[in-house]
MARDO-235219 format. One record per residue (C-alpha): x, y, z. Coordinates in nm, 4 decimals, padded with zeros to 6 digits. Example, Ala and Ser with C-alpha at 12.3 -4.5 7.8 and 13.67 -1.06 7.14 Angstrom:
REM MARDO-235219
x	y	z
01.2300	-00.4500	00.7800
01.3670	-00.1060	00.7140
***
This chain:
REM MARDO-235219
x	y	z
-00.0001	-00.0015	00.0017
00.1424	00.3279	-00.1030
00.1867	00.6280	00.1353
00.3399	00.9829	00.0981
00.6499	01.0919	00.2799
00.6663	01.4676	00.3165
00.9402	01.6739	00.4697
00.7931	02.0235	00.5583
00.9065	02.3672	00.5309
00.9523	02.4480	00.1628
00.7826	02.7492	00.0027
00.6071	02.6531	-00.3088
00.6865	02.8515	-00.6297
00.5924	02.7885	-00.9851
00.3107	02.7011	-01.2032
00.0496	02.4198	-01.1711
-00.2041	02.3122	-01.4369
-00.5387	02.2261	-01.3133
-00.6988	01.9057	-01.4263
-01.0629	01.8433	-01.5351
-01.3480	01.8127	-01.2743
-01.3939	01.4587	-01.1500
-01.7337	01.5565	-01.0416
-01.8682	01.6763	-01.3889
-01.6462	01.4004	-01.5810
-01.8069	01.0924	-01.4009
-02.1791	01.1843	-01.4727
-02.0979	01.2826	-01.8255
-01.9356	00.9571	-01.8863
-02.2468	00.8052	-01.7527
-02.4531	01.0270	-01.9933
-02.2868	00.8747	-02.2841
-02.5260	00.5899	-02.2213
-02.7929	00.7991	-02.3915
-02.6118	00.8902	-02.6982
-02.6257	00.7249	-03.0570
-02.2686	00.7383	-03.2084
-01.9299	00.8216	-03.0668
-01.8699	01.0859	-02.7952
-01.5176	01.2393	-02.7496
-01.4235	01.3929	-02.4173
-01.1357	01.6247	-02.3484
-00.9895	01.7124	-02.0308
-01.1009	01.3928	-01.8423
-00.8688	01.3523	-01.5436
-00.6809	01.0254	-01.5107
-00.8088	00.9424	-01.1729
-00.8961	00.6061	-00.9835
-01.2750	00.7038	-00.9843
-01.2585	00.7723	-01.3673
-01.0992	00.4252	-01.4340
-01.3594	00.2776	-01.2170
-01.6437	00.4469	-01.4217
-01.4639	00.2992	-01.7397
-01.4863	-00.0460	-01.6014
-01.8545	-00.0216	-01.5238
-01.9316	00.1372	-01.8542
-01.7644	-00.1600	-02.0059
-01.9999	-00.4038	-01.7862
-02.2829	-00.2112	-01.9575
-02.1695	-00.2345	-02.2934
-02.0065	00.0957	-02.3503
-01.6542	00.0888	-02.4976
-01.4366	00.3715	-02.3461
-01.0902	00.4271	-02.4386
-00.8242	00.6974	-02.4425
-00.6129	00.7887	-02.7384
-00.2513	00.9173	-02.7466
-00.3556	01.2680	-02.6655
-00.5534	01.1715	-02.3673
-00.8910	01.2307	-02.5215
-01.1646	00.9714	-02.4317
-01.3755	00.7958	-02.7191
-01.6974	00.6417	-02.5923
-01.9310	00.4379	-02.7820
-02.2199	00.2272	-02.6816
-02.1859	-00.1252	-02.8452
-02.4395	-00.3446	-02.6458
-02.7463	-00.2300	-02.4737
-02.8550	-00.5530	-02.3162
-02.6927	-00.5443	-01.9726
-02.8500	-00.2832	-01.7282
-02.7055	-00.3828	-01.4025
-02.4644	-00.2120	-01.2065
-02.3467	-00.4636	-00.9559
-02.2463	-00.4189	-00.5816
-01.8722	-00.4984	-00.6466
-01.8426	-00.1983	-00.8580
-02.0764	00.0543	-00.7049
-01.9371	-00.0062	-00.3523
-01.5938	00.1168	-00.4870
-01.7397	00.4448	-00.6185
-02.0373	00.6424	-00.5176
-02.0758	00.8287	-00.8366
-02.1685	00.4758	-01.0056
-02.5142	00.5763	-00.9000
-02.5206	00.8299	-01.1959
-02.5706	00.5438	-01.4530
-02.9260	00.5056	-01.3099
-03.0978	00.7782	-01.4996
-02.9280	00.7080	-01.8263
-03.0115	00.3484	-01.8303
-03.3706	00.3757	-01.7297
-03.4311	00.6531	-02.0079
-03.2435	00.4642	-02.2864
-03.2905	00.0785	-02.1926
-03.6250	00.1357	-02.0063
-03.4428	-00.0756	-01.7156
-03.1788	00.0042	-01.4572
-03.0562	-00.2243	-01.1724
-02.8270	-00.0423	-00.9483
-02.6685	-00.1580	-00.6356
-02.7263	00.0718	-00.3399
-02.3782	00.2081	-00.2450
-02.4020	00.1528	00.1149
-02.2272	00.3550	00.4020
-01.9752	00.6284	00.3672
-01.6856	00.7747	00.5711
-01.8031	01.1166	00.5665
-02.1562	01.0596	00.6790
-02.4927	00.9653	00.5551
-02.5517	01.0126	00.1747
-02.8883	00.8536	00.0872
-02.9963	00.8049	-00.2772
-03.3759	00.8038	-00.2030
-03.3985	01.1569	-00.3783
-03.2503	00.9738	-00.7010
-03.5214	00.7044	-00.6759
-03.8169	00.9360	-00.6034
-03.7169	01.1400	-00.8919
-03.7452	00.8454	-01.1304
-04.0667	00.7431	-00.9722
-04.1990	01.0919	-01.0582
-04.1120	01.0436	-01.3985
-04.2957	00.7258	-01.4072
-04.0548	00.4574	-01.3122
-04.1802	00.1514	-01.1172
-03.9300	00.0726	-00.8401
-03.8347	-00.2365	-00.6361
-03.5450	-00.3428	-00.3909
-03.4062	-00.6625	-00.4957
-03.1066	-00.8444	-00.3101
-02.9624	-00.4841	-00.2275
-03.0198	-00.3410	-00.5729
-03.2580	-00.0937	-00.6805
-03.4667	-00.2089	-00.9777
-03.6282	00.0656	-01.1721
-03.8492	-00.0056	-01.4819
-04.0404	00.2266	-01.7144
-04.1926	00.1487	-02.0632
-04.1942	00.5278	-02.1192
-04.0773	00.8200	-01.8982
-04.3063	01.1285	-01.8657
-04.2157	01.4827	-01.7901
-04.3125	01.5993	-01.4425
-04.2660	01.8724	-01.2132
-04.0501	01.7325	-00.8970
-03.8653	01.8782	-00.6004
-03.5143	01.7695	-00.5111
-03.4282	01.9448	-00.1919
-03.2942	01.7372	00.0973
-03.2093	01.7697	00.4528
-02.8850	01.9436	00.3919
-02.9837	02.1085	00.0563
-03.0074	02.0036	-00.3123
-02.8534	01.6897	-00.4252
-02.5954	01.7220	-00.6860
-02.5790	01.3820	-00.8335
-02.9369	01.3496	-00.7841
-03.0156	01.6509	-01.0128
-02.7788	01.5202	-01.2665
-02.9416	01.1718	-01.2619
-03.2820	01.2941	-01.2909
-03.1839	01.5453	-01.5467
-03.0082	01.2828	-01.7620
-03.3247	01.0686	-01.7454
-03.5600	01.3531	-01.8311
-03.3922	01.4329	-02.1608
-03.5595	01.1238	-02.3343
-03.8824	01.1669	-02.1310
-04.2190	01.2712	-02.3228
-04.2877	01.6187	-02.2289
-04.1558	01.8875	-01.9894
-03.9800	01.8105	-01.6714
-03.9328	02.1091	-01.4167
-03.6714	02.0238	-01.1374
-03.7305	02.2603	-00.8384
-03.4497	02.2971	-00.5752
-03.2026	02.1796	-00.8256
-02.8185	02.1700	-00.7491
-02.6696	02.4818	-00.8957
-02.2986	02.3672	-00.8972
-02.0797	02.4073	-01.1901
-02.0605	02.0518	-01.2340
-02.4319	02.0234	-01.3002
-02.4160	02.3098	-01.5329
-02.1405	02.1103	-01.7147
-02.3580	01.7872	-01.7547
-02.6478	02.0189	-01.9010
-02.4134	02.1746	-02.1419
-02.2794	01.8421	-02.2481
-02.6275	01.7059	-02.2970
-02.7467	02.0122	-02.4853
-02.4722	01.9631	-02.7161
-02.5722	01.6095	-02.7777
-02.9250	01.7454	-02.8821
-03.1063	01.7776	-02.5401
-03.3090	02.1007	-02.4564
-03.2193	02.2098	-02.1048
-03.2655	02.5328	-01.9715
-03.2091	02.7032	-01.6370
-02.9164	02.5127	-01.5192
-02.6995	02.7007	-01.2684
-03.0232	02.8146	-01.1068
-03.2519	02.6273	-00.8538
-03.5053	02.5701	-01.1462
-03.4125	02.3651	-01.4381
-03.6509	02.2903	-01.7344
-03.6098	01.9837	-01.9705
-03.8075	01.9253	-02.2700
-03.7730	01.5663	-02.3880
-03.6418	01.4838	-02.7133
-03.6538	01.1530	-02.8960
-03.2614	01.0967	-02.9165
-02.9307	01.2077	-02.8474
-02.6127	01.2025	-03.0574
-02.2633	01.1704	-02.9517
-02.0417	01.4898	-02.9679
-01.7154	01.6400	-02.8848
-01.6747	01.8316	-02.5443
-01.4440	01.9609	-02.3019
-01.4778	01.8952	-01.9258
-01.4566	02.2199	-01.7160
-01.1523	02.2692	-01.4674
-01.1862	02.1169	-01.1132
-01.2590	02.3867	-00.8729
-01.1821	02.1558	-00.5759
-00.8319	02.0621	-00.7081
-00.7564	02.4634	-00.7758
-00.8757	02.5531	-00.4321
-00.6435	02.2869	-00.2779
-00.3527	02.4223	-00.4572
-00.4482	02.7913	-00.3538
-00.4296	02.6643	00.0154
-00.1010	02.5020	-00.0650
00.0517	02.8320	-00.1752
-00.1238	03.0059	00.1265
00.0077	02.7394	00.3884
00.3563	02.7385	00.2682
00.3706	03.1248	00.2319
00.4440	03.0602	-00.1178
00.3328	03.1801	-00.4710
00.1679	02.9714	-00.7472
00.0187	03.0410	-01.0719
-00.2766	02.8158	-01.1585
-00.3247	02.7548	-01.5201
-00.6821	02.6352	-01.6278
-00.8611	02.7665	-01.3265
-01.1982	02.9347	-01.3334
-01.2110	03.2010	-01.0688
-01.5910	03.2548	-01.1324
-01.6425	02.8942	-00.9920
-01.4714	02.9710	-00.6772
-01.5802	03.3052	-00.5246
-01.6752	03.1673	-00.1937
-01.3233	03.0069	-00.1121
-01.1607	03.3112	-00.2841
-01.3407	03.5370	-00.0442
-01.2467	03.3439	00.2597
-00.8865	03.3232	00.1525
-00.8627	03.7073	00.1024
-01.0050	03.7573	00.4411
-00.7207	03.5312	00.5870
-00.4595	03.7410	00.3986
-00.4099	03.5407	00.0816
-00.3695	03.7468	-00.2534
-00.5678	03.5963	-00.5132
-00.5468	03.7557	-00.8763
-00.6493	03.7033	-01.2216
-00.3978	03.6724	-01.4798
-00.3806	03.5865	-01.8554
-00.3317	03.2037	-01.8127
-00.5379	03.1682	-01.4942
-00.4854	03.2934	-01.1322
-00.1854	03.3771	-00.9133
-00.1922	03.3010	-00.5447
00.0449	03.4409	-00.2708
00.0283	03.4745	00.1046
00.1112	03.7242	00.3601
00.3412	03.5831	00.6522
00.0479	03.6550	00.9033
-00.2513	03.4547	00.8629
-00.5839	03.6119	00.9874
-00.8655	03.4081	01.1548
-01.2077	03.3599	00.9683
-01.5139	03.1754	01.0366
-01.6273	02.9249	00.7636
-01.9704	02.7520	00.7028
-01.9939	02.5064	00.4249
-02.3150	02.5318	00.1967
-02.4586	02.4356	-00.1270
-02.3129	02.6163	-00.4243
-02.2527	02.9123	-00.4589
-02.1461	02.8815	-00.0698
-01.8437	02.7588	00.0698
-01.7795	02.3973	-00.0681
-01.7719	02.1074	00.1701
-01.5115	01.9646	-00.0283
-01.2630	02.2391	00.0682
-01.3579	02.2228	00.4386
-01.0821	01.9986	00.5502
-00.8113	02.1547	00.3607
-00.9114	02.5023	00.4870
-00.9184	02.3774	00.8485
-00.5382	02.2678	00.7739
-00.4645	02.6396	00.6776
-00.6399	02.7841	00.9704
-00.4480	02.5671	01.2178
-00.1854	02.8355	01.1662
-00.3862	03.1376	01.1778
-00.3209	03.3997	01.4733
-00.6444	03.3419	01.6988
-00.9499	03.1229	01.6751
-01.1525	03.0379	01.3989
-01.4832	02.8512	01.3582
-01.5836	02.5893	01.0801
-01.9288	02.4685	01.0698
-02.0154	02.1749	00.8403
-02.3830	02.1936	00.7003
-02.3655	01.9551	00.4286
-02.2082	01.6307	00.5892
-02.1990	01.6972	00.9792
-01.9994	01.3956	01.0448
-01.7163	01.4985	00.8034
-01.4544	01.5640	01.0539
-01.2541	01.2392	01.0785
-00.9377	01.4626	00.9797
-00.9667	01.6513	01.3180
-00.7976	01.3748	01.5273
-00.5125	01.3378	01.2692
-00.4444	01.7230	01.2641
-00.4352	01.7131	01.6488
-00.1665	01.4329	01.6267
00.0463	01.6992	01.4253
00.0198	01.9741	01.7088
-00.3104	02.1405	01.6081
-00.5682	02.2549	01.8581
-00.9073	02.1542	01.7343
-01.2187	02.0988	01.9414
-01.5065	01.9487	01.7834
-01.8695	02.0401	01.9013
-02.1648	01.8815	01.7050
-02.1161	01.9935	01.3326
-01.8557	02.2705	01.4298
-01.4818	02.2813	01.4946
-01.3177	02.5525	01.7083
-00.9702	02.6039	01.5476
-00.7215	02.7616	01.7895
-00.4292	02.8803	01.5851
-00.0710	02.7342	01.6766
00.2703	02.8668	01.5872
00.3837	02.5408	01.4042
00.2729	02.1898	01.3115
00.4946	01.8950	01.3663
00.5418	01.5916	01.1416
00.3754	01.2567	01.2303
00.2381	00.9275	01.0933
-00.1225	01.0056	00.9978
-00.4255	00.7983	00.8529
-00.6171	00.9598	00.5506
-00.9908	00.8494	00.5937
-01.1380	00.9948	00.2833
-01.0545	01.1938	-00.0315
-01.0542	01.5615	00.0964
-00.9075	01.4593	00.4495
-00.6250	01.3088	00.2873
-00.5587	01.6373	00.0980
-00.5790	01.8356	00.4150
-00.3135	01.5924	00.5750
-00.0911	01.6506	00.2791
-00.1228	02.0430	00.3118
-00.0325	02.0187	00.6927
00.2574	01.7948	00.6037
00.3849	02.0743	00.3744
00.4500	02.3136	00.6578
00.5052	02.0856	00.9460
00.8389	02.0649	01.0962
00.9913	01.7369	01.0242
00.8586	01.4308	00.8358
00.5096	01.3608	00.7678
00.3771	01.0045	00.6558
00.0448	01.0103	00.5142
-00.0962	00.6441	00.4787
-00.4038	00.5288	00.2696
-00.3233	00.7512	-00.0151
-00.5427	00.5627	-00.2286
-00.8104	00.7989	-00.1009
-00.6272	01.1102	-00.2599
-00.5751	00.9188	-00.5838
-00.9621	00.9115	-00.6349
-00.9551	01.2856	-00.6777
-00.6138	01.4303	-00.7564
-00.4190	01.3311	-01.0479
-00.0414	01.3117	-00.9546
-00.0637	01.5353	-00.6521
00.2621	01.4536	-00.5380
00.4293	01.5101	-00.8584
00.2618	01.8511	-00.9184
00.3819	01.9517	-00.5505
00.7242	01.8413	-00.6068
00.7446	02.0430	-00.9412
00.6840	02.3506	-00.7533
00.9233	02.2897	-00.4572
00.7793	02.0558	-00.2232
00.9602	01.7770	-00.0730
00.7067	01.4971	-00.1173
00.7414	01.1389	-00.2482
00.5237	00.8403	-00.2968
00.6614	00.5239	-00.1282
00.5286	00.1860	-00.2062
00.5635	-00.0769	00.0649
***
């Protein structure tokens, strides 16, 4: 099992190219099930989750290959299989995104329920309710959700949940509605840029979707979709992680292929901490003042502060001059990184869905354990500034969402290496 070994204390300087958005690429790959002919996707990151989606699509009769340039070519070759089994879905929750496309195109979808998750309860009931509202019959069979529909019909439906709109649920229902008869209106739709990217891809294939990026999305069903050529948006979470890497090391990075308009909430908090974030011709530059101010952070659905940057921001605020408060309103249990940061000398106290961060003068290297994707990124960031050597175990978590993060960090001055036991 691989781990990262990090010797902290180096200031990061240089240029980092941000990859494609994982959370847009995965549902767009699933959406190719809907399309006749070939789909060509550019800027698809080479990640563990993407490779898992390729395996799942292969099981569903979809050929999915990269060419020498890195572009991904996708074509449906066999429409017989409609089963996404547990052994694949359990490895990647985004597998649930094949539910809508399978139901709309093949009239049947049998998708294993993904089960538990380290960051808290993430139910898929809103996905199923959305499909039922469009006319599907549902049944639970041996841990699989079985959905059938001879014809989907447009409807008005509400997708708000206990902690806000559902991102994958919005994408799933939107994909299913593209081939439904009539008009579908999704109220309390997720507004994330990744949902917008899925809608833009579907429109490029011939769908008729309007309102993406707002809480009300309208889909007028069409009879068929055609493959197209499309470029995935940059990953705003990877960009935010590297912004914090520059900030925590008192460094200066230029982020190429970074869309600042997708990141206003995180940029606002960073500027209040004392981080300089400026647009430049190729993207964004990020530099840090020596003294970090405190700030309060509350995660919210987009355009609020993203839950996927909560752990990384906590690592940064460990070194701020005073007390900060971080409140998690999307996944209240998403604090498994707190104990590991405390092992490195942080002063963190969890009280329900809130963590009080008391700034310290320094962090110290230690062996730590990654519990999920973003927690592992936070531990890597802490290791960049910690005195001594940090060993981050279970880095397979970080491979799910960051393409070659140790190589990108090393290229701008970090002393980090991947070690295989």
